C-alpha positions in Angstrom: 53.2 -41.5 147.8 53.7 -40.9 144.1 57.3 -40.8 142.9 58.1 -37.4 141.2 61.0 -36.3 139.0 63.2 -34.1 141.1 62.7 -31.0 138.9 59.0 -31.2 139.5 58.9 -31.9 143.2 58.3 -28.3 144.2 55.4 -28.0 141.8 53.8 -31.2 143.2 54.3 -30.0 146.8 52.8 -26.6 146.0 49.9 -28.3 144.2 49.1 -30.3 147.3 49.3 -27.1 149.4 46.8 -25.5 147.0 44.5 -28.5 147.5 44.7 -28.0 151.3 43.5 -24.5 151.0 46.8 -22.6 151.2 45.9 -19.5 149.1 49.4 -18.2 149.2 50.6 -21.4 147.5 49.0 -20.3 144.3 51.2 -17.3 144.1 54.3 -19.4 144.6 53.0 -22.1 142.1 52.2 -19.8 139.2 55.7 -18.8 138.1 56.9 -22.4 138.3 53.9 -24.1 136.6 53.5 -21.4 133.9 56.4 -22.3 131.6 55.6 -26.0 132.0 51.9 -25.5 131.1 52.6 -23.2 128.1 55.1 -25.7 126.8 52.6 -28.5 127.2 50.0 -26.6 125.2 52.5 -25.9 122.4 53.4 -29.6 122.3 49.8 -30.4 121.8 49.1 -27.7 119.1 52.3 -26.3 117.6 50.1 -24.2 115.3 49.0 -22.1 118.2 50.6 -18.7 118.4 52.4 -17.9 121.7 49.5 -15.7 122.8 47.1 -18.6 122.1 49.1 -21.0 124.3 49.4 -18.4 127.0 45.6 -17.7 126.9 44.9 -21.4 127.2 47.4 -21.8 130.0 45.7 -18.9 131.8 42.3 -20.4 131.3 43.5 -23.8 132.6 44.9 -22.2 135.8 41.7 -20.3 136.4 39.8 -23.6 135.9 42.2 -25.3 138.3 41.6 -22.7 141.0 37.8 -23.1 140.6 37.9 -26.9 140.8 40.9 -27.6 143.0 38.7 -29.7 145.3 38.5 -32.3 142.5 42.3 -32.9 142.6 43.1 -36.0 144.6 46.3 -35.4 146.6 47.1 -39.1 146.1 47.7 -38.3 142.4 50.0 -36.0 140.5 49.1 -32.3 140.3 50.6 -32.0 136.9 48.6 -34.9 135.5 45.4 -33.3 136.9 46.3 -29.9 135.5 47.3 -31.3 132.1 43.9 -32.9 131.8 42.3 -29.5 132.3 44.7 -28.0 129.7 43.9 -30.7 127.2 40.2 -29.9 127.4 40.8 -26.1 127.2 43.2 -26.5 124.2 40.8 -28.9 122.4 37.9 -26.4 122.7 40.1 -23.6 121.5 41.3 -25.6 118.6 37.8 -26.6 117.5 36.6 -23.1 117.7 39.5 -21.6 115.8 39.3 -24.4 113.1 35.7 -23.6 112.6 36.6 -20.0 111.8 39.7 -20.7 109.8 40.6 -23.9 108.0 44.3 -24.8 107.9 45.2 -24.7 111.6 46.9 -28.0 112.2 48.3 -30.0 115.0 52.0 -30.6 115.0 52.9 -33.5 117.3 56.2 -35.2 116.4 56.5 -38.1 118.8 60.3 -38.1 119.0 61.5 -34.5 119.2 59.6 -32.1 121.5 61.7 -28.9 121.6 58.7 -26.6 122.1 59.6 -24.5 119.1 58.6 -24.5 115.4 61.4 -25.4 113.1 62.7 -22.6 110.9 64.2 -22.6 107.5 61.9 -25.1 105.9 60.7 -24.9 102.4 56.9 -24.4 101.7 56.7 -28.1 100.6 58.3 -29.2 103.9 55.9 -27.1 105.9 53.0 -28.4 104.0 54.1 -32.0 104.5 54.5 -31.3 108.3 51.0 -29.8 108.4 49.5 -32.8 106.5 51.3 -35.2 108.9 50.1 -33.2 111.9 46.4 -33.0 110.8 46.3 -36.8 110.1 48.1 -37.6 113.4 45.7 -35.3 115.2 42.7 -37.3 113.9 44.5 -40.5 114.7 45.0 -39.5 118.3 41.4 -38.5 118.6 40.4 -42.0 117.4 42.3 -43.7 120.3 40.2 -44.8 123.3 40.0 -41.9 125.8 42.2 -43.8 128.3 44.9 -44.2 125.7 44.7 -40.5 124.6 45.2 -39.7 128.3 48.4 -41.8 128.4 49.7 -40.2 125.2 49.1 -36.7 126.4 50.8 -37.3 129.8 53.8 -39.1 128.5 54.7 -37.6 125.1 53.4 -34.1 125.8 53.6 -33.8 129.6 56.9 -35.6 130.1 55.6 -37.9 132.8 57.5 -41.1 133.2 55.9 -44.5 132.9 56.1 -44.9 136.7 54.6 -41.4 137.3 51.7 -42.2 135.0 51.3 -45.6 136.6 51.0 -44.1 140.0 48.8 -41.2 138.9 46.4 -43.6 137.1 46.7 -46.6 139.4 48.3 -48.8 136.8 51.3 -51.1 136.5 54.3 -49.4 134.9 54.7 -52.3 132.5 51.1 -51.9 131.4 51.6 -48.2 130.8 54.7 -48.9 128.7 52.9 -51.6 126.7 49.9 -49.4 126.0 52.0 -46.4 125.0 54.1 -48.5 122.7 51.0 -49.8 121.0 49.6 -46.3 120.7 52.8 -45.1 119.1 52.8 -48.0 116.7 49.2 -47.4 115.8 49.9 -43.7 115.1 53.0 -44.5 113.0 51.0 -47.0 111.0 48.4 -44.3 110.3 51.1 -41.9 109.1 52.7 -44.6 107.0 49.4 -45.3 105.3 49.5 -41.7 104.0 53.3 -41.8 103.3 53.9 -39.2 106.0 56.4 -40.9 108.2 59.9 -39.5 108.6 63.0 -41.4 108.0 64.2 -41.0 111.5 61.0 -42.6 112.9 
């Protein structure tokens, strides 16, 4: 059975109940998974307004309800749901970018507090946006399997062991691949002189 962080055990248990056809479990799951899912979306695309993130979270849950039979109870419910949310957020981002240029991804790999930083100068905000847009493109250039690991670990807070069990991998392999992904992304930022002094 997949090891789960204690604070997420109830979510995982409810997810399995949903998979088993327990309709009442969805009502119990919703208030627990909602803040986790909205935070996950914001970590992917900090440029989204709160309402955008909530709309995407809602669409992700609706999609999960429709396709719950595709969730393998041997895996992590969060990993499965985050995969749905990534696709929903990506579609929303592409659509909104086509309408209005300048919507950028903000994905610092070392400090995920789920909130935009305040008190920055216009130059600092512009630099963050440049960094975010370039990093967004760099993440999209990673192999799909590596993008999945980046999303689950850096944005979804899954541990190496959780990811390893969810994706049938060795934890050391997960660690190695994520380390290489982060190095590759930082190299991309350095090429554009967009790294931060704190790494």
